[in-house]
N, C-alpha and C positions, 0 to 999 in steps of 0.2 A: 679254800682261800682262791678268790683270783689267779686268771695264766697276765703275763708276764702282755705289755701293748709291745705292740710290730718293731717305734722306735727303740726300746729298750732292749729287744735280739738286738737287733742293726748295730747296737753302740760296743758290744761285746765284738763285733769285727769277727764272726763264723765265716766263713767261707762260701758259704752262703749269700750272703748279702755279700761280699766285694766287687767289686770293680774290674775286669780280666783282664789287666792293663800289660800284662804280658802283652797281651797278645796286642796291641794299641804301635806307629812305628812311631813317634817317637815326638819332639817336643818341636813345637814352629814357631824358631823364633832369625830376626833378619840376624844373615851373620858379620860378629866382629871384625872386618875389615876394611881398614880408614883409607878411604880415595877412593874414586875410579873405577868398575870392580865390571866388570862380564862373565853370564854364566850362561850356560849349556843345558838344557832341560832332554835328561834321557831317560826317566821315566817315567809313564801316571801310575800315582796307587790309588789301591781302598782302601782306606782305615776303618775299621768295625769302627772304634773313635766318636770319628766324628759323622759328623752333615755334608761332607765338601769332603772329593778328590784331591790328593795330593801330589806334588809332581816334588822327582828329586833330579838338587840340578848341581852339575860339577861347577867347582866355582878355577878357574885356574890351574882350570890342567889337575889338580892334587885337593881339592876343598870341597865333600862332597858335602850338601844338607837338603832339609825339605823343605817346601814352604809350602802356602795353600793355591791349588791352581786356577787362576781367572780365568775366567768361559771365553772357550776360541782358542785357544795354550794346544800343543799337537807338540809329541816328542823332535827333538832338535831344530827348534827355534833356540834361540839368543832373548834374558831378558841384562838388567842391566843398573847396576845399582849405580845409582851414579848426582849427581849436587845438577845438573847442567836442565837449566826450566825448559831445554829444544828440547830433550825428549820425551816426552810425555808420549808411549807408545802402550799399550798396552802388556802389563807384567811388570813394567821398569816398575823404579822402587823409589821412591828420592824422598825428599824431607816436605813436609806441609807448607813450604812457606814455597816451594817454586812451583809446586798443584792451582793450575789455572778454577777459576772460580767455576760452579758446574761442571767440574770432574766428577765421577765415582773414581770410590777409591775403597780400599775395604786392609782388613788386617795395619790397622791403625793404632800407629807406641801413645800409654799413654802420657810419657812421658820420655824422652829420649833418653835409649839405647835397652828399650824392657822388652823386646825383640814381638808388641802388638799384641794387644787386645783387645780393641772395640772393629765388633760387626767381621767377624770369622765364620757363623754360622751361611749352607752351601744359599746359593743365590737367591745374595746376601750384599747390599753397596752400603756407600756413607754418601755426603757429598758435599763435596767446597762447599763455604757460602762466602766468609770472606780472606780478608787480611786484614790485620791493624797489628801496624810496628813490628813488633816480634812475637804475636799470638792468632791461629787460623780461626776461625768457626764453622763449626762441621756441621750441621743434621741426623743425622742415625738415624737406619733404618725403622725406631720404635715412632720419630718424626720428634727427636729432641733435639734440643740446640747443644754444645758443648765447646767450649774457649782450650785450644788447648797452646802449649807450644811451636813456635813457628817450625822448627826446628826433630821438630816428633818424623817419625817415619809412617811413611805410609803404601801400596799397591797400586796402583793404578786400573781401574775394569771392578768387570764383575765377576764373587763369589761364583764357582761353578756349581752345578751341582744344586739349582733351583728347580727342577721336573723331578726335585722325591715325593713333591706332594700328590702329582695329578696321578700316580696311580695306587686307588681306592686297598685299605687295610685290606680288603668285606670276612675277616671271622680274626674273630680273638686270641684265635692260637699265632695269626703270621705276630699283633700288637704286641703281644707275649716276647717275642723269641726279638722283633724288633729293642723292646728293654732289656731280654734278659743277657744282649750281648753289649751293652753298654754298663749294666751292674745295677738298673736301674729297678724299682716293685712298679711290680705290676698284675691283678689291677690293683687300684684300692679300694678297701670296702671301708664302707663309715660305721660309725662309730653306733650312728641307731638301728642298725645291719645287725650289728650283735647279740652276745648272747651277753644278759650280764658279770658273768664271768670273765667273756672276754675283754670288756670295754666299761667305764662310767658313764655312756651313757646310755647302754643298749640293757634289751629286756623291754617289757611292759605289753599289754595287749597292739600295742598299736605303736611305730615307730619316732617317736620324742625321746625329747634328750631328761626330761622331767625331774630338770634343778636348772639352779644355772650356769649357765655354759662357760662363770666368767671364771677364772682360778687363780687364785696369789703366784704371784713369781718365785714362790719359797715353800710350794705346795710335791709333794714328792712327790716322786716317777710315776708310779701310776696313778696319779689321778694327774698329775701333769696335761687336760688335755680341753681341748676349743680353745675361745678368748684367753692365750695368755696375761695377767697381768697389763686389760685392756683398754687405753684417756676411755672411750667415750663405747656406748654401744648403740644399737636399732639404725633406723635408718637416716638413710645424712636430707 
């Protein structure tokens, strides 16, 4: 009898595979506060679940929220949640329609009020490309363009933590720890490198699949590996 595949074991929600969310600092969303508000940065935090540092902000001396820290920010600085297009400073939160073209932004809302969904990784930013009536075109870090509602909010600047890739991992143990703290699987072993008892692609005198790698959508869990219900295969 064969063994269960890794995706079958992970689906059983064992503690070994669970993401350690109890160590995460919290969700990052824009405060649901109407009108113009100002906040003060009281702390810079490390979140093991993110690639960017967080800033703890207290708004109106009573409400505390977490935001993604932009480059150049420090404890004691003040940021504004405003609709005034004249207050374009790093860390300020404005609607897309009030931000000038060419300005770097991050933590962008996909729809008004969702708290921010785009450009949230350390060292990344999107760019305002153009405005058209009630829509704004932005260029994402991937280079693709996206049209959004001009009332969606975004933060001015570039997210801190861009130097995280400058230091090499050097050894597999460091990479293992980096993945483990986020509940990710590392390393990923190829199916053809396994024994036939462990994977449908395993076994043989040399590493080869030995059968068509395409499987139907209704294949049983232990067989559903490779190209699942592909529209086409081969080189393009």
